[in-house]
N, C-alpha and C positions, 0 to 999 in steps of 0.2 A: 494274279501273278505269283509264280512259285517264289518261296523265300529260301535263303541259304544262310548257313553259319560257317565262320572260319573254323578250320580244323585246329585243335590245340597243338601248337608246335613251340619249341623253345628256340629263341633267336639270341644272337649276341648283339649287345648295344652298349654304347658308352655316351656319356654326356659331355658335350664340348665346353672347354674352359675359355675359348676364344673364337672369334669369327674365323671361318675357313670356307674356301670354295672347294666343292667336292664334285667329282665326275660321276654322274649316275646314268642309269639307262635312259633317262629323259634329257640328258645333257648336263651342263654345269649348273649346280645349285649352290647358292650361298647360304651358309648356316651361320646362325648368330650364337653368341655365348648362351649356354643353357639348352640349346637344341640337342637332340639325340641323333647319333649316327647308328643306324640299324643295318646289320648284315643279314640279308634274306637267305632263304633256303638254298639258293643256287650261287651264293657268294656275292650277289649284287648288293650295293650299298645305297641307302636312301636317307633322307633327313626327315625327322619328325619333331614338330614343336613340342615342348615340354608338356603343355596342357593336354594335348592330344595323346602323347605317349602315356601319361598317367591314367588316362581313361581306358586305353586299349591293353596295356601290358601291366603285369604284376611281377615282382621279383621272384626268382627261383632260388638263387643262392642265399645262404644264411646271412652273408655280409650285407646284402641289400634289404633283407627282411627286417632288419632292425630299424630301418628308416620309415618313419610314418609318412603316409601319402601327402600329408599337409606340410611336412617339413621339406626344406630344400635338400635334394640329393646331391652328393659330391660330384664335382666335374672331373673329367679325365682329360688329359692332354692328348690331343689328336696325334701330334708329332711323336710323343713318347711311345705310342702303341704300334709304330711301324707302318702306318698307312700313308 
C-alpha cells in the first residue's frame, strides 16, 4: 500500500484554559482544559488533545520555543481571542 506524509505547513493554535463547546466540521465538540484549538488551512477549527498535539506539532514562534516539551505550556483564554 502506498504511504504518504503530511506536507509541512504552519497552523495557528491555542491551548484552552477552560472547557468549551466548539462548532467544527464534524459538529459540536467538547474541549477540556488543556486541549488545543487548531485552525486549519481553510479556516476550519478542530480540537486536539494536548498529548497528541505535542507529538504532531512543534513551536514556530520564539515565544513558544522557550517551553520544553515536557513542561506545561501556558493556556490561552478562548473568549479573549474573539472566537
